[in-house]
Each structure stands twice: as structure tokens, then as C-alpha cells.
C-alpha positions as CSV (number, residue, x, y, z in Angstrom):
1,M,86.8,-4.8,-41.2
2,K,85.1,-1.4,-41.6
3,S,86.1,-1.4,-45.3
4,I,84.6,-4.8,-45.8
5,I,81.3,-3.8,-44.2
6,F,81.3,-0.6,-46.3
7,F,81.9,-2.6,-49.5
8,I,79.1,-5.0,-48.6
9,L,76.7,-2.2,-47.9
10,F,77.7,-0.4,-51.2
11,F,77.4,-3.6,-53.2
12,T,73.9,-4.3,-51.7
13,A,72.7,-0.8,-52.4
14,E,73.9,-1.1,-56.0
15,I,71.9,-4.4,-56.4
16,F,68.8,-2.9,-55.0
17,S,69.1,0.3,-57.2
18,Q,69.6,-1.6,-60.5
19,S,67.9,0.4,-63.2
20,Q,64.6,-0.6,-64.7
21,N,64.2,0.5,-68.4
22,I,61.3,2.1,-70.3
23,L,61.2,2.6,-74.1
24,W,59.7,6.1,-74.6
25,V,58.3,6.8,-78.0
26,I,57.3,10.5,-78.6
27,N,55.1,11.7,-81.5
28,P,55.1,8.5,-83.5
29,K,52.4,9.9,-85.8
30,I,51.4,6.5,-87.1
31,G,50.1,6.8,-90.6
32,T,53.4,8.4,-91.6
33,T,55.4,5.8,-93.5
34,E,58.8,7.1,-92.6
35,N,58.0,7.1,-88.9
36,E,56.5,3.6,-89.0
37,L,59.7,2.2,-90.7
38,K,61.9,3.8,-88.0
39,I,59.8,2.5,-85.2
40,E,59.9,-1.0,-86.7
41,S,63.6,-0.8,-87.0
42,V,64.1,0.3,-83.4
43,L,61.8,-2.4,-82.1
44,N,63.5,-5.0,-84.1
45,S,66.9,-3.9,-82.7
46,I,65.9,-4.1,-79.0
47,T,67.9,-6.8,-77.3
48,L,67.6,-8.6,-73.9
49,E,70.5,-6.4,-72.7
50,E,68.4,-3.3,-73.0
51,N,66.2,-4.7,-70.2
52,I,63.0,-3.0,-71.5
53,K,60.2,-3.6,-69.1
54,A,57.6,-1.4,-70.7
55,V,56.9,0.9,-73.6
56,V,55.3,4.4,-73.1
57,V,53.9,6.2,-76.1
58,T,53.1,10.0,-75.8
59,G,52.6,13.0,-78.1
60,S,50.6,12.6,-81.3
61,I,50.2,8.9,-81.6
62,T,48.7,9.2,-85.1
63,A,49.1,11.6,-88.0
64,N,45.5,12.5,-88.1
65,G,43.6,11.0,-85.1
66,S,41.8,8.4,-87.2
67,V,40.5,5.2,-85.9
68,A,42.4,3.2,-88.5
69,N,45.7,4.7,-87.4
70,L,44.9,4.2,-83.7
71,K,44.3,0.5,-84.5
72,K,47.6,0.4,-86.4
73,A,49.5,1.9,-83.5
74,K,48.1,-0.7,-81.2
75,Q,49.2,-3.4,-83.6
76,I,52.7,-2.0,-84.1
77,F,53.5,-2.0,-80.4
78,S,51.7,-5.2,-79.6
79,R,55.0,-7.2,-79.4
80,F,55.5,-5.7,-76.0
81,S,53.0,-7.0,-73.4
82,Q,53.3,-3.7,-71.4
83,T,52.6,-0.8,-73.8
84,Y,50.9,2.3,-72.5
85,F,49.5,5.3,-74.5
86,I,48.2,8.7,-73.6
87,P,46.5,10.7,-76.4
88,G,48.3,13.7,-77.9
89,K,47.4,16.8,-79.9
90,K,46.2,14.9,-83.0
91,E,43.9,12.7,-80.9
92,K,42.5,15.6,-78.8
93,K,41.6,17.9,-81.6
94,A,37.9,18.8,-82.0
95,S,38.0,17.1,-85.4
96,S,39.2,14.0,-83.6
97,L,36.3,14.3,-81.2
98,Y,38.3,15.6,-78.3
99,G,39.9,12.3,-77.6
100,T,36.7,10.2,-77.8
101,R,38.1,8.1,-80.7
102,F,41.1,7.3,-78.5
103,T,39.0,6.2,-75.5
104,D,36.8,4.1,-77.7
105,E,39.9,2.2,-78.9
106,F,42.1,2.3,-75.7
107,E,39.3,2.7,-73.1
108,N,41.3,5.1,-70.8
109,P,43.4,8.2,-71.4
110,Y,45.4,7.4,-68.3
111,F,47.7,4.5,-67.2
112,S,49.6,3.3,-64.2
113,F,51.9,0.4,-63.5
114,L,54.6,-0.7,-61.1
115,L,58.2,-0.8,-62.2
116,D,60.1,-2.4,-59.4
117,S,59.2,-0.2,-56.5
118,S,58.3,2.9,-58.6
119,L,54.8,3.8,-59.6
120,I,54.6,5.0,-63.2
121,I,51.6,7.2,-64.1
122,G,50.5,8.6,-67.4
123,V,47.9,11.4,-67.5
124,N,46.7,13.3,-70.6
125,N,46.9,17.1,-70.5
126,S,46.5,17.8,-74.2
127,V,43.3,19.8,-75.0
128,D,42.0,21.4,-78.2
129,Y,40.3,24.4,-76.6
130,L,43.6,26.1,-75.3
131,D,45.9,26.8,-78.2
132,G,49.4,25.6,-77.2
133,K,48.6,25.2,-73.5
134,G,48.1,22.0,-71.5
135,Y,45.3,21.3,-69.2
136,F,44.4,18.5,-66.8
137,P,40.7,17.7,-67.1
138,I,38.8,17.7,-63.8
139,E,38.1,13.9,-63.9
140,S,41.8,13.2,-63.9
141,N,42.0,14.4,-60.3
142,G,39.6,11.7,-59.1
143,W,41.5,9.0,-61.0
144,I,44.9,10.2,-59.6
145,N,43.5,10.2,-56.0
146,D,42.3,6.6,-56.5
147,E,45.7,5.6,-57.8
148,L,47.6,7.3,-54.9
149,E,45.3,6.1,-52.1
150,N,47.6,3.2,-51.1
151,V,50.9,4.7,-52.1
152,S,53.3,5.3,-49.2
153,T,55.1,8.6,-48.7
154,N,58.4,6.9,-49.5
155,Q,57.5,5.3,-52.8
156,N,58.8,7.0,-56.0
157,I,56.2,8.3,-58.4
158,I,57.1,9.1,-62.0
159,L,54.6,11.0,-64.2
160,F,54.3,11.1,-68.0
161,T,52.3,13.9,-69.7
162,N,52.3,15.6,-73.1
163,N,52.5,19.3,-72.2
164,A,55.3,20.3,-69.8
165,L,54.0,21.4,-66.4
166,S,55.5,24.8,-67.0
167,N,53.2,25.0,-70.1
168,T,50.1,23.6,-68.4
169,L,47.4,26.0,-67.2
170,N,46.3,24.2,-64.0
171,S,49.6,22.6,-63.1
172,D,49.5,23.9,-59.5
173,K,46.0,22.5,-59.0
174,F,47.2,19.1,-60.4
175,Y,50.3,19.1,-58.2
176,S,48.3,19.3,-55.1
177,N,47.1,15.7,-55.7
178,F,50.7,14.7,-54.8
179,N,50.8,16.6,-51.5
180,H,52.9,14.4,-49.1
181,K,53.7,12.0,-51.9
182,K,57.1,11.5,-53.5
183,L,56.7,12.7,-57.1
184,V,60.3,12.5,-58.3
185,A,60.1,13.1,-62.1
186,V,57.7,14.4,-64.8
187,F,58.5,13.4,-68.4
188,S,56.8,15.6,-71.0
189,S,56.5,15.2,-74.7
190,D,56.9,18.8,-75.7
191,F,59.9,21.2,-75.8
192,T,60.0,23.9,-73.2
193,K,62.6,26.5,-72.2
194,K,61.4,26.5,-68.7
195,S,61.5,23.7,-66.2
196,Y,59.2,23.3,-63.2
197,N,61.8,22.9,-60.6
198,K,60.5,25.1,-57.8
199,L,59.7,21.8,-56.2
200,H,63.1,20.3,-57.3
201,I,61.4,17.6,-59.4
202,A,63.2,16.2,-62.4
203,T,61.5,17.4,-65.6
204,P,63.0,15.6,-68.7
205,S,61.6,16.8,-72.0
206,G,61.1,14.9,-75.2
207,Y,63.0,17.5,-77.1
208,L,66.2,19.5,-76.6
209,S,65.4,22.2,-79.1
210,K,62.3,23.9,-80.5
211,K,63.1,23.2,-84.1
212,D,62.5,19.5,-83.9
213,K,59.7,19.4,-81.3
214,N,57.2,17.6,-83.7
215,E,59.6,15.0,-84.9
216,L,59.6,11.3,-83.9
217,K,61.9,10.7,-80.9
218,I,62.7,7.4,-79.3
219,K,64.5,7.2,-76.0
220,I,65.5,4.6,-73.4
221,I,64.7,5.7,-69.9
222,K,66.8,4.1,-67.1
223,I,65.2,4.4,-63.7
224,S,66.8,3.7,-60.3
225,N,65.9,4.8,-56.8
226,Y,68.2,7.9,-56.9
227,E,68.3,9.0,-60.6
228,V,66.8,8.7,-64.0
229,S,68.7,9.0,-67.3
230,T,67.5,9.2,-70.9
231,I,69.4,7.9,-74.0
232,E,68.1,8.9,-77.4
233,I,68.1,6.4,-80.2
234,G,69.1,8.3,-83.3
235,A,69.8,7.6,-87.0
236,T,70.9,4.0,-87.7
237,N,69.8,3.2,-84.2
238,R,72.9,4.9,-82.6
239,K,72.5,5.8,-79.0
240,T,73.4,9.2,-77.6
241,T,75.2,10.0,-74.3
242,P,72.9,9.6,-71.4
243,R,71.4,12.7,-69.8
244,T,71.0,12.1,-66.0
245,Y,68.6,13.7,-63.5
246,K,68.9,13.3,-59.8
247,L,65.6,12.3,-58.0
248,L,64.0,14.1,-55.1
249,Q,64.3,12.1,-51.9
250,T,61.5,13.7,-49.8
251,P,57.7,13.9,-50.2
252,L,56.2,17.1,-51.7
253,D,54.6,19.8,-49.6
254,F,52.1,21.3,-52.0
255,P,48.6,21.9,-50.6
256,N,45.5,22.6,-52.6
257,T,45.5,25.9,-54.5
258,D,41.9,25.8,-55.8
259,N,40.7,29.1,-54.4
260,F,37.7,30.6,-56.3
261,N,37.3,34.2,-55.5
262,K,35.1,37.2,-56.4
263,S,35.0,41.0,-56.1
264,K,33.0,42.6,-53.3
265,D,30.3,44.0,-55.7
266,V,29.3,40.5,-56.9
267,N,26.6,38.5,-55.1
268,I,26.7,34.7,-55.8
269,I,23.1,33.6,-55.9
270,W,24.0,29.9,-56.2
271,S,26.7,27.6,-57.6
272,K,27.0,24.0,-58.6
273,D,30.1,21.8,-59.1
274,I,29.4,18.9,-61.6
275,Q,33.0,17.6,-61.2
276,Y,33.2,16.5,-64.8
277,S,34.5,18.1,-68.0
278,M,31.8,20.3,-69.6
279,I,32.7,21.2,-73.2
280,A,29.2,22.2,-74.1
281,D,27.9,25.6,-72.9
282,P,24.9,25.6,-70.5
283,V,21.6,26.3,-72.1
284,I,19.2,28.9,-70.6
285,Y,15.6,28.3,-71.4
286,E,12.4,29.6,-69.8
287,N,13.7,30.0,-66.2
288,K,15.8,26.8,-66.4
289,I,19.5,26.2,-66.7
290,I,20.5,22.9,-68.5
291,T,24.0,21.6,-68.3
292,S,25.5,18.7,-70.3
293,D,28.8,17.2,-69.2
294,K,31.2,15.2,-71.5
295,S,30.1,11.9,-70.0
296,G,26.6,12.3,-71.3
297,L,24.7,13.5,-68.2
298,V,22.1,16.2,-68.9
299,T,20.9,18.1,-65.8
300,C,18.2,20.7,-65.5
301,F,18.1,23.3,-62.6
302,N,15.6,26.0,-61.8
303,L,16.8,29.6,-61.2
304,N,17.0,28.8,-57.5
305,G,19.6,26.1,-58.2
306,E,17.3,23.2,-57.4
307,K,17.8,20.1,-59.6
308,L,14.6,19.4,-61.5
309,W,15.8,16.3,-63.3
310,D,18.7,14.6,-65.0
311,Y,19.0,12.2,-67.9
312,D,21.9,10.2,-69.3
313,V,22.2,10.0,-73.1
314,F,24.8,7.3,-72.8
315,G,27.3,9.0,-75.1
316,D,30.0,11.8,-75.1
317,I,28.5,15.3,-75.4
318,L,30.9,17.5,-77.3
319,C,28.6,20.2,-78.7
320,T,26.1,22.5,-77.0
321,P,22.4,21.3,-77.1
322,T,19.5,23.6,-78.1
323,A,16.0,24.2,-76.7
324,A,12.8,25.3,-78.4
325,D,9.0,24.9,-77.8
326,G,9.6,22.7,-74.8
327,F,12.0,20.3,-76.6
328,L,15.7,19.9,-75.8
329,A,17.9,18.4,-78.5
330,V,21.2,16.7,-77.4
331,A,23.8,15.2,-79.7
332,T,26.7,12.8,-79.0
333,A,30.0,11.8,-80.5
334,Q,28.5,8.4,-81.1
335,G,26.1,9.9,-83.6
336,D,22.9,9.9,-81.6
337,L,20.5,12.8,-81.5
338,T,18.0,12.7,-78.6
339,T,15.1,14.9,-77.8
340,I,14.0,15.5,-74.2
341,D,10.8,17.0,-72.7
342,I,12.2,20.0,-70.8
343,K,9.3,20.0,-68.4
344,S,9.5,16.4,-67.3
345,G,13.0,15.3,-68.3
346,E,11.7,12.3,-70.1
347,S,13.3,11.1,-73.3
348,L,11.0,11.6,-76.4
349,Q,13.0,9.9,-79.1
350,T,16.5,9.2,-80.4
351,I,17.8,8.7,-83.9
352,G,21.3,7.6,-85.0
353,F,23.7,8.9,-87.6
354,D,26.7,7.1,-89.1
355,E,29.2,9.5,-87.7
356,A,29.8,11.8,-84.7
357,I,27.8,15.0,-84.3
358,I,30.1,17.8,-83.3
359,T,28.5,21.1,-84.5
360,P,26.8,23.1,-81.7
361,L,23.1,22.7,-82.3
362,L,20.9,25.6,-83.6
363,S,17.1,25.6,-83.2
364,F,15.0,28.1,-85.1
365,D,11.4,28.7,-86.4
366,F,11.3,26.9,-89.7
367,K,9.6,28.8,-92.5
368,G,10.0,26.5,-95.5
369,S,7.3,24.8,-97.4
370,R,8.4,21.2,-96.9
371,K,5.5,18.9,-95.8
372,L,6.4,16.3,-93.1
373,M,5.4,12.7,-93.5
374,V,5.2,12.0,-89.7
375,P,2.2,13.5,-88.0
376,K,2.8,16.1,-85.3
377,K,1.1,16.4,-81.9
378,T,1.8,20.1,-81.4
379,N,1.9,23.3,-83.5
380,S,5.6,23.7,-83.1
381,N,7.6,24.8,-86.2
382,A,10.9,24.4,-84.5
383,A,13.7,22.9,-86.5
384,V,17.2,21.9,-85.5
385,I,20.5,22.1,-87.4
386,I,23.1,19.5,-86.7
387,G,26.6,19.0,-88.2
388,T,28.8,15.9,-88.4
389,E,32.5,15.3,-88.3
390,T,32.8,15.1,-92.1
391,G,31.0,18.3,-92.7
392,K,27.4,17.1,-93.4
393,L,24.7,19.4,-92.3
394,F,21.1,18.2,-91.5
395,C,18.0,20.2,-90.8
396,L,15.4,18.2,-88.8
397,D,11.9,18.9,-87.5
398,M,12.6,19.2,-83.7
399,E,9.4,17.4,-82.6
400,T,9.5,14.4,-84.9
401,L,13.2,14.4,-85.9
402,E,12.1,13.9,-89.5
403,E,14.7,15.2,-92.0
404,I,13.7,18.4,-93.8
405,W,16.9,18.8,-95.8
406,H,20.6,17.9,-95.7
407,T,23.7,19.1,-97.6
408,N,27.0,17.5,-98.6
409,I,28.7,20.7,-100.0
410,L,31.3,20.8,-97.1
411,T,34.4,18.6,-96.9
412,Q,35.4,19.8,-93.4
413,P,33.4,20.0,-90.2
414,V,31.6,23.1,-88.7
415,L,32.8,23.7,-85.1
416,I,30.9,26.9,-84.3
417,K,27.2,27.4,-83.7
418,P,25.6,28.8,-87.0
419,I,23.7,32.0,-86.9
420,L,20.5,32.9,-88.7
421,I,19.6,36.2,-90.4
422,G,16.2,36.1,-91.9
423,N,16.0,32.9,-93.8
424,N,19.8,32.6,-94.3
425,L,22.1,30.4,-92.3
426,Y,25.7,31.4,-91.8
427,F,28.7,29.4,-90.4
428,T,32.5,28.9,-90.8
429,S,34.2,25.7,-91.6
430,T,37.7,24.4,-91.0
431,D,38.2,24.7,-94.8
432,G,38.7,28.4,-94.3
433,Y,35.4,29.7,-95.7
434,L,32.4,31.5,-94.4
435,Y,29.2,29.9,-95.9
436,C,25.7,31.1,-96.4
437,L,22.8,28.6,-97.0
438,D,19.1,29.1,-97.4
439,S,17.6,27.6,-94.1
440,R,14.4,26.7,-95.9
441,D,15.8,24.0,-98.2
442,G,19.6,24.0,-97.6
443,T,20.4,25.6,-101.0
444,F,23.9,27.1,-101.3
445,V,23.9,30.9,-101.5
446,W,27.5,32.0,-101.3
447,K,30.9,31.4,-99.6
448,T,33.8,33.7,-98.8
449,K,37.3,32.7,-98.1
450,F,38.8,34.3,-95.0
451,A,41.9,32.1,-94.1
452,K,45.0,33.3,-95.9
453,S,46.9,30.0,-95.4
454,K,46.2,26.5,-94.4
455,N,48.3,27.1,-91.2
456,H,45.8,29.7,-90.1
457,I,42.5,28.0,-90.9
458,S,40.3,28.7,-87.9
459,A,38.2,26.0,-86.4
460,K,36.1,28.3,-84.1
461,C,35.6,31.7,-85.6
462,N,32.5,32.8,-83.7
463,L,30.1,35.0,-85.6
464,V,28.2,38.1,-84.4
465,T,25.8,40.2,-86.5
466,D,23.9,43.5,-86.7
467,N,21.5,41.7,-89.1
468,K,23.1,43.4,-92.1
469,N,26.7,42.4,-91.7
470,I,28.6,39.5,-90.2
471,Y,31.7,40.2,-88.0
472,M,34.3,37.6,-87.2
473,S,37.8,37.5,-85.6
474,T,40.3,34.9,-86.8
475,I,43.5,33.3,-85.5
476,E,45.5,35.3,-88.0
477,G,44.6,38.4,-86.0
478,R,42.2,39.7,-88.6
479,V,38.8,41.1,-88.0
480,Y,36.3,41.0,-90.9
481,S,33.0,42.7,-91.8
482,I,31.2,40.8,-94.4
483,N,28.0,41.8,-96.2
484,A,25.4,39.2,-95.1
485,L,23.4,39.4,-98.3
486,L,26.2,39.3,-100.9
487,G,29.1,37.7,-99.0
488,K,31.4,40.6,-100.0
489,I,34.0,41.8,-97.5
490,N,33.3,45.3,-96.4
491,W,36.6,45.7,-94.5
492,V,39.3,43.7,-92.9
493,K,41.6,45.0,-90.1
494,K,44.6,43.5,-88.6
495,Y,44.6,43.3,-84.8
496,K,46.5,41.1,-82.4
497,A,43.2,39.2,-81.9
498,W,42.1,35.6,-81.7
499,Q,38.5,34.3,-82.1
500,S,36.6,36.2,-79.4
501,I,34.4,39.0,-80.6
502,G,31.2,40.5,-79.3
503,I,28.7,43.3,-80.4
504,S,26.7,45.7,-78.3
505,T,22.9,45.5,-78.4
506,D,22.6,48.8,-80.2
507,Y,25.1,47.5,-82.8
508,K,27.4,50.5,-82.4
509,K,30.4,48.7,-80.8
510,L,32.4,45.6,-81.5
511,L,34.6,44.2,-78.7
512,V,37.6,42.4,-80.0
513,M,39.7,40.5,-77.5
514,G,43.4,40.4,-78.2
515,I,45.9,37.7,-77.4
516,N,47.9,40.0,-75.2
517,G,45.2,41.0,-72.8
518,R,44.3,44.2,-74.7
519,I,40.6,44.6,-75.7
520,N,39.8,46.8,-78.7
521,I,36.5,48.7,-78.9
522,V,35.9,48.9,-82.7
523,K,33.4,50.8,-84.9
524,P,31.4,48.3,-87.0
525,G,31.2,50.8,-89.8
526,N,34.9,51.1,-90.6
527,G,36.6,48.6,-88.3
528,R,38.7,51.3,-86.6
529,A,39.5,50.9,-82.9
530,Y,38.6,54.1,-81.0
531,K,39.4,52.7,-77.5
532,I,41.8,50.1,-76.2
533,V,41.4,48.6,-72.8
534,T,44.5,47.0,-71.3
535,T,43.6,44.2,-68.9
536,N,45.3,41.6,-66.7
537,L,43.9,38.7,-68.7
538,G,47.3,37.8,-70.0
539,K,47.8,35.8,-73.1
540,N,44.4,34.9,-74.5
541,K,44.1,32.4,-77.3
542,F,40.6,31.3,-76.7
543,S,37.2,31.4,-78.3
544,T,34.3,33.1,-76.5
545,I,31.7,35.7,-77.2
546,P,31.7,38.7,-74.9
547,L,28.3,39.7,-73.5
548,F,26.9,43.2,-73.6
549,N,24.2,44.3,-71.1
550,H,23.3,47.6,-69.3
551,K,26.1,49.4,-71.3
552,M,28.6,46.9,-69.9
553,F,30.7,44.2,-71.5
554,F,31.4,40.9,-69.8
555,A,34.3,38.9,-71.1
556,A,35.7,35.5,-70.0
557,S,39.3,34.3,-70.3
558,P,41.0,30.9,-70.5
559,R,42.7,31.5,-67.1
560,G,39.4,31.6,-65.3
561,K,38.8,35.4,-65.0
562,V,35.5,37.1,-65.8
563,I,35.9,40.9,-66.3
564,R,33.4,43.7,-66.5
565,I,34.0,46.7,-68.7
566,N,31.8,49.6,-67.8
567,K,30.6,52.5,-69.9
568,K,33.7,54.5,-69.0
569,Y,35.8,51.7,-70.4
570,S,37.4,50.8,-67.1
571,Y,37.6,47.1,-66.3
572,K,37.4,45.0,-63.2
573,T,37.9,41.3,-62.5
574,I,34.6,40.3,-60.9
575,L,35.0,36.5,-60.8
576,N,38.1,34.3,-60.7
577,F,37.8,30.5,-61.3
578,V,41.6,30.2,-61.0
579,D,43.2,28.7,-64.1
580,S,40.0,27.1,-65.4
581,P,39.0,27.9,-69.0
582,L,35.6,29.5,-69.2
583,H,32.5,29.5,-71.4
584,S,31.0,32.7,-72.6
585,V,29.1,34.6,-69.9
586,Q,25.4,34.4,-70.4
587,K,22.5,36.7,-69.4
588,I,19.7,35.2,-67.5
589,D,17.7,38.4,-67.0
590,N,18.5,42.1,-66.5
591,Q,19.9,41.3,-63.0
592,K,21.3,37.8,-63.2
593,Y,24.2,36.2,-65.1
594,L,25.6,32.8,-65.6
595,A,29.3,31.9,-65.6
596,S,30.7,28.4,-66.1
597,D,33.9,26.6,-66.7
598,Y,35.2,23.5,-68.5
599,D,35.5,21.7,-65.2
600,G,31.8,21.7,-64.7
601,K,31.5,24.6,-62.2
602,I,28.4,26.9,-62.8
603,I,27.7,30.1,-61.0
604,V,24.7,32.3,-61.1
605,F,25.5,35.8,-59.9
606,Q,24.4,39.4,-59.9
607,L,26.2,42.8,-59.7
608,L,25.6,44.9,-56.6
609,S,26.9,48.0,-58.4
610,N,28.0,49.1,-61.8
């Protein structure tokens, strides 16, 4: 009798733990003919016996992030009523508008659905501003909390991401969303040597070896209450032996780890938490601090932290605005350029372009001879430089937004803020060249190649200058000094550097931040490092401009640390945003500084001692 009861219970358990299957497509890179043919072949071979309930597409969905290929991806997988996408590296690149094209086509970079009793969630953690690292944007926390609000502590939750959690900067912060929830498995597109099993969560990877981590992979995922297994569909649609992972059977105990901290010699004057991604740097202008979050909300604070006004430009802000003569110019990925009265916060006018504006805006005092057709109400000579996704540059009068000049000499976009020396305009492009144009009429002056190979073309080589030479640090680890007048290279030195470089106010020191936490103090005249400061910043592949003030350097890191280097070249961590990538530290006045992160936190502080 006991054996019969046992058999009935076992049979019942097997029925209720029948697997539910997902087709997982990794790095399809639509736009690549070979991949498209393989995907079509696999989709055509899917039978009823496979019991595919949904398709999940992760990694680089397209070969280049284009709208045409995103539409093609949607069409290829349209035969399945339940197909879910999260944007990958190609869709999140700056040249692909940081995922804006994806959300324009698919509306949401997240997904959730029920598969039997399991909740399946997909969250994007691919970003362009952290080379090789994943990051969950701040707004994903709000979305996750809403999705989990009515989920019981016993319900299985399965997460899909692109970057493995062991390779994601703020994975601990993100995990805290699942505190007292039963997160049992995390599927990631990339290859990683490390798992994230300190919580005993199953962490299947899209790849088993590093050498094929960018290739198309197609797998069947079988999900039951107690385990998941993956079966790869290889050449000629042959299926590999399943890899099986046991599932956690208890809820997580993982409390919030978001603990901002500071050193004792720092006084926080005030702080604000916008709670939305802020790719654009804050703008400091005439005792005002102006922030612009990715959703399009522009907010103006006074130096006491009081909000003076806000304005929604109804578009995605991907580049830093600029201010001059009481005007604020703000650009969007939808191609709109809006000017705002900084005093009142009222919109003055908006003009549209046929493509996204992604170059950080530069305003300057225009000294050309061009006569405007539109009458002006002020004596302002301010002009603004904007750049589009295809590399077009425009110079506009800031008050009237009338075009002064434009140029089509570039074929690739400009992703850094240009600098001005005299009447000449300087900037790098993703084609691997440093350019010089005449700011008065847009005339080409010279260009100098700095990237040695296409694999090392830098998107964000920030420029600093002593008004005679231009200094830049590239992702190849090279630091350049280039004559601003002639475009000739004065010297080039190889450091383990990235794209973060600063210069002292007396022009006698360059600060070059290395990828290994080492900071080189370099002589501008010959490029030789005469001092090396070893810090705890860790691996640093990030683009910021260190700030120099009162014989001190301030440097920001992608892991949320702000350090101060004093005149004796000793360093100290003065602020820690905890695993949040930072913008460059900015000087407000001789006593006050502004630090901000990509999650929309801004802090105004002062040092109590040097």
C-alpha cells in the first residue's frame, strides 16, 4: 500500500514539474546573412514536440544597431506570438543612441511573462560608457519592484541579462531588489570564467568558451520547478547533450547595499537624487546647476539646492547641454534642439533636424562675419556647435537658432565636446582622426590620424589644451601632444592609459589615468612621467577629465570613487557613490565642487582640509 501511495505521489510530482521550454537566441546580429539563414533554418525545424512556449533574444540583436535591422529582427521572429528582446552591445552603443533606437522600435528594454508558475524577467545591463562591464540603469530598479510587487516568496523567478552578474558593476545593488524573493536562475549572454554562486543561484552562460563569445548561439531551455537544462542547437540543427542546473528552493536573503559614504574632511552642502539615468554632465552657469536626465527632464537648482524650475523637452537627452548669455541649449536623440531662458525656465524655441543630435554641445563667442537674416533682440554673439549621428556639424546662432555654417566632411559621429583655441575648433571622431576647423565659417584646416587600427578607434578621446598644444589619451594606451596650429604630433608616449586626461591650471602637469588604478603625472613638454600615484580605483576603462584646483587634482572613477591628489602626490578617497559610474568632478567656486553619477545623484561638497 505504501509503495502504491509513493508511486502516486511521485507520478503526480512529475506531472506538475513538466518542463516548459524557451528558445534562447544569443547574438543573432541580424543584418548578417549567414546568421539570418541559420536562424530561419532552426525556426523552420522547430516541431510541436519541442514544446516551445516563448522565444528570448539577447546579446547583439543586430549587426550595427540600425533601425532597418531592428525591424528585420522583429519580422524574422514574428512567427512566435511570444518573442521577447533585450538590447545588446550593438544596440546600446553611443553611435546607436544608447538604446534609444531599440526603445523607439520595441518600446521597452525589459520584459516579463509567466511560464507555468515561473516568472521570466529580462533586464538590459549592456551600456556603452563602461568598456566590457555591465550596468543596470537606475530606472530598472523601479520597473523590477513593480513586477515583483505581487510575486510570492515561493514563486520561481528566472532572469535574462546580457552581461553576467559577475561582470556587472552594480550587481549587488540589483540583487537587493530580490530580497526575500526566489530568484533561482540568471541566464547571461556573455562568457565568463566566474559564476555568481555566492547565493547558490544557477548562472547559465550563453557561451562555454571565450573564443566563440560573439558567435550566434541558439539553445533550448527546459524549465521545471527543480531544475533547468540547456540544449544547444548546432550545425545541421543537431542538438547537444543537455547541461543541467539545480534550482534554489529558498528565497534570497540579500538586503540593500547602496551605502554612499564620504571621508571626514568632506562637508556635503546638499545632494539630490533624480532617480533616472543621467548621461549628460550637469551644467554650471551663473550660480545655477542644471541637470538633464535621459528621459528629457531639465531641472535648474540654485547653489542652495532649491529647485528653481524644470522643463520637459519630450525627447531623450544623450549629450550635455550648454549655456551662454542667459540661454540654455538642449538637444535630443529625436533631433530637436531647444533653447530655454535660464532665468525663467521658459522654452524660447525649438528646431528639428532629420537625425539624432549626439555631440556634447559647445557654446562660444562667435567672431565671424556672417550676417544673420533673423533680427536679434539682444546683443548676444553666442553660437552653439551641434553634431549629429552621421557626423554632420552645425554652427547656429544661440538666440535665433539661425544656421551660421555646417559641414559634411565627417563620415562618423563626434562623441566628445569640441574645444576652442582662438578661432579654431578641435574634436576627435570615431573615424580615428583629430580634426581642426575654423569656427568662423566651418572651413577645414587639418586632420591628424591617431588610431593605429580600426579595433582601437576611440569614441571618446577627451581633449585638454595649454592653448598651444592639444593633449589626448586613447584606448590604445597612447598619450599624444599635437601642435594646435599645424596638427603635427610633438610626441606620443605609451602608457597603460584609457581616455581620461587632465591638465593643471599652470599647464605644467598632465594627469593621465591608467586602466590599472595607477595615475601618471606627466610633463607636457616631453611626455615623460615623473611621478606615479598608485590608487585603489581598480580597473578603470572610463572617460572623464580630472579637475585641477588649489594645487590638487580631483579624479572620478567608474566604480563611484572620487579621489583627491594633493601637492605631495598622496591620494585619498573623499566620496564613494558605491559602484556607480561618475561624471567628471566640476568646480563651482574656490570652495565648492560638484560630483554626479550616471544614476542621477548630484552632490555639492567642500573640503574641510587639504
